[in-house]
C-alpha positions as CSV (number, residue, x, y, z in Angstrom):
1,X,241.4,-165.8,68.3
2,X,242.9,-165.6,71.9
3,X,246.0,-163.5,72.9
4,X,249.0,-164.3,76.0
5,X,251.6,-162.0,76.7
6,X,254.6,-164.1,78.9
7,X,255.6,-160.8,80.7
8,X,258.1,-163.3,82.1
9,X,259.4,-165.0,78.8
10,X,258.6,-161.5,76.8
11,X,256.9,-163.7,74.6
12,X,253.3,-162.8,72.6
13,X,251.3,-165.8,72.1
14,X,248.6,-165.2,69.3
15,X,245.8,-168.5,68.6
16,X,244.0,-168.3,65.8
17,X,242.7,-172.0,66.7
18,X,241.6,-173.5,69.4
19,X,242.4,-177.0,68.2
20,X,244.7,-178.0,65.4
21,X,246.4,-181.5,64.3
22,X,249.4,-182.0,63.9
23,X,251.7,-178.8,62.5
24,X,254.8,-177.5,61.0
25,X,256.8,-174.9,62.7
26,X,257.8,-171.8,60.5
27,X,260.5,-169.1,61.6
28,X,259.6,-166.0,59.8
29,X,260.7,-162.3,60.1
30,X,261.5,-163.2,63.3
31,X,258.3,-164.8,64.5
32,X,257.0,-168.3,64.7
33,X,254.1,-169.4,62.4
34,X,252.5,-172.4,63.4
35,X,250.6,-174.2,60.5
36,X,248.5,-177.5,60.7
37,X,249.7,-179.8,58.4
38,X,246.9,-181.5,56.7
39,X,245.0,-178.0,56.2
40,X,248.1,-175.9,56.0
41,X,246.1,-173.2,57.6
42,X,247.9,-171.1,60.1
43,X,247.2,-171.4,63.6
44,X,249.2,-169.7,65.8
45,X,251.7,-166.9,65.8
46,X,254.7,-166.6,68.6
47,X,256.6,-163.6,68.7
48,X,260.0,-164.0,71.2
49,X,261.1,-160.9,72.6
50,X,257.3,-159.0,72.0
51,X,258.3,-156.1,74.1
52,X,261.9,-155.7,73.3
53,X,260.7,-155.4,69.5
54,X,257.5,-153.0,70.7
55,X,259.7,-150.2,72.0
56,X,262.8,-150.5,69.3
57,X,259.7,-150.5,66.9
58,X,260.7,-153.1,64.4
59,X,257.5,-155.3,64.8
60,X,257.1,-156.8,61.2
61,X,255.4,-160.1,61.0
62,X,254.9,-161.8,58.3
63,X,252.5,-161.2,55.4
64,X,250.6,-164.4,55.9
65,X,250.2,-163.6,60.0
66,X,249.2,-160.0,59.6
67,X,246.1,-161.1,57.0
68,X,244.9,-163.3,59.3
69,X,245.2,-160.8,62.3
70,X,241.8,-158.2,63.1
71,X,242.1,-154.7,61.4
72,X,243.9,-152.2,63.5
73,X,245.4,-154.9,65.8
74,X,249.0,-154.1,65.7
75,X,248.3,-150.3,65.8
76,X,246.2,-151.4,69.3
77,X,249.2,-153.6,70.5
78,X,251.7,-150.4,69.8
79,X,249.3,-147.7,71.7
80,X,249.1,-150.3,75.0
81,X,253.0,-150.0,75.3
């Protein structure tokens, strides 16, 4: 799993897989989920306006996204900002 925050665009990218075949992109709860078509596996989550959302305290990820993140991930992000 890889995390990348683009400060200039205020976007958090969470990559759950290094490679994936053709994907669907689904918007859910303000996040963009990338799902591999063949396997239906979640391969990445993109969160636009990430820092602004953290400042408001309104970060909500779809259940499918939070299920694959490491335990305590959201809490660790909230404490960094």
